C-alpha positions as CSV (number, residue, x, y, z in Angstrom):
1,M,-17.1,-34.7,0.0
2,K,-19.5,-31.8,1.9
3,K,-16.9,-31.5,4.9
4,L,-13.5,-30.8,2.3
5,F,-16.0,-28.3,0.4
6,I,-16.5,-26.4,3.2
7,Q,-13.2,-26.3,5.0
8,S,-12.1,-25.5,1.6
9,I,-14.2,-22.4,1.8
10,G,-13.4,-21.4,5.3
11,I,-9.7,-21.8,4.0
12,F,-10.3,-19.2,1.4
13,A,-12.1,-16.6,4.0
14,L,-9.3,-17.2,6.6
15,S,-6.7,-16.0,3.7
16,A,-8.7,-13.4,2.0
17,A,-8.8,-11.8,5.4
18,T,-5.5,-11.8,6.4
19,S,-4.2,-11.1,2.8
20,C,-5.5,-7.1,3.7
21,A,-4.1,-7.1,7.0
22,P,-1.2,-5.2,7.1
23,S,1.9,-6.3,9.6
24,Y,3.2,-4.4,11.9
25,F,7.2,-4.7,13.9
26,G,7.3,-2.5,16.6
27,K,6.5,-2.5,20.2
28,T,2.8,-2.6,21.4
29,Y,1.2,-1.0,23.9
30,A,-2.5,-1.2,25.5
31,A,-4.7,0.3,22.9
32,T,-6.0,3.8,23.0
33,Q,-9.1,5.9,22.0
34,H,-7.7,8.0,19.6
35,V,-4.6,8.5,17.3
36,D,-3.2,11.9,15.9
37,V,-2.6,12.3,12.7
38,Y,-0.1,13.8,11.2
39,F,1.8,13.5,7.2
40,D,5.3,15.0,8.7
41,A,7.6,14.0,11.6
42,A,8.6,17.4,12.4
43,D,4.4,18.5,12.6
44,I,4.9,16.3,16.2
45,K,5.2,19.2,18.9
46,R,4.8,16.5,22.2
47,E,8.4,14.3,23.5
48,H,7.5,11.3,21.6
49,E,9.1,7.9,21.3
50,I,9.0,5.8,17.5
51,M,7.1,2.4,18.5
52,G,7.0,0.9,15.1
53,T,5.9,0.7,11.5
54,T,3.7,-0.7,9.0
55,D,3.3,-0.6,5.2
56,V,-0.4,-0.5,3.7
57,G,-1.4,-0.3,0.3
58,Q,-2.4,-3.7,-1.3
59,G,-6.4,-5.1,-0.8
60,F,-8.3,-1.4,-0.6
61,S,-10.3,0.2,-2.8
62,S,-9.6,4.3,-1.5
63,L,-6.7,5.9,0.4
64,N,-9.1,6.7,2.7
65,A,-9.6,3.5,3.5
66,V,-6.0,2.8,3.9
67,Q,-6.1,5.8,6.3
68,Q,-8.4,4.1,8.3
69,K,-7.0,1.1,8.6
70,V,-3.7,2.5,9.4
71,I,-5.8,4.7,12.3
72,E,-7.2,1.2,13.6
73,L,-4.4,-0.5,13.3
74,G,-2.2,2.3,15.7
75,K,-5.7,1.9,18.4
76,A,-4.9,-1.5,18.5
77,Q,-1.1,-1.3,19.1
78,G,-1.7,1.6,21.4
79,A,0.0,4.2,19.5
80,D,-1.0,8.3,20.5
81,G,-0.3,9.2,16.6
82,V,1.1,8.0,13.6
83,V,2.8,9.8,11.3
84,M,1.9,8.8,7.3
85,K,3.6,9.5,4.0
86,L,2.4,8.4,0.6
87,T,5.5,6.8,-1.7
88,E,5.0,4.8,-5.2
89,E,6.3,1.9,-6.2
90,V,7.2,1.1,-9.4
91,T,5.3,-3.0,-9.8
92,G,6.2,-3.3,-13.4
93,S,6.1,-1.9,-17.0
94,Q,4.3,-2.1,-20.3
95,K,5.8,-1.5,-23.5
96,S,3.6,-0.5,-26.6
97,D,5.4,-0.8,-30.0
98,F,4.1,1.1,-32.9
99,G,4.6,1.0,-36.9
100,N,4.1,2.6,-40.7
101,M,5.2,1.3,-43.5
102,K,5.6,3.6,-46.4
103,N,6.1,1.7,-50.1
104,G,7.7,4.3,-52.2
105,S,8.1,3.6,-56.0
106,K,12.4,3.0,-55.0
107,N,12.4,2.3,-51.9
108,N,10.4,0.9,-49.1
109,T,10.2,3.6,-45.1
110,Y,9.8,1.9,-42.2
111,T,9.3,4.4,-39.3
112,G,7.8,3.7,-35.9
113,G,8.9,3.7,-31.6
114,S,7.4,1.9,-28.6
115,I,6.6,3.7,-25.8
116,T,7.2,1.9,-22.0
117,T,4.8,2.8,-19.3
118,N,5.4,2.0,-15.7
119,I,2.6,0.5,-13.5
120,K,2.6,2.0,-10.5
121,T,1.2,0.9,-6.8
122,K,0.8,3.7,-4.4
123,K,1.1,2.6,-0.6
124,V,1.0,4.3,3.0
125,Q,4.2,3.4,5.1
126,A,3.2,4.7,8.5
127,T,5.6,5.3,11.5
128,F,4.1,4.9,14.9
129,V,4.4,7.3,18.3
130,K,3.8,7.3,21.5
131,Y,3.5,10.4,23.1
132,K,6.5,10.7,26.5
């Protein structure tokens, strides 16, 4: 029983750690010590190639934490620079209905409406570059 409990904790810890790890699609080079940060690809003045991309947004407490995670991923993949773009994705919506019934002497009148609010999640799309 104790062995099963310890295994369960290990599996939970592993899944929690990997749920925050962003997926990377692209080429990998030797790790770098510094990654230049850009917010528009037109700002890159050096000749370069696109080496890969990632989307990050879930499991982080702030956008600054997301930015730091992207920079660390870029270093690990061997990037010289990264272009970051902040996006919002609608992940759901919430509807609230309201109304009022007014009892008149001849007629009853109902007035009301509804408000729909989109639930948005912020994500950072990162494109990693390697200088030539």
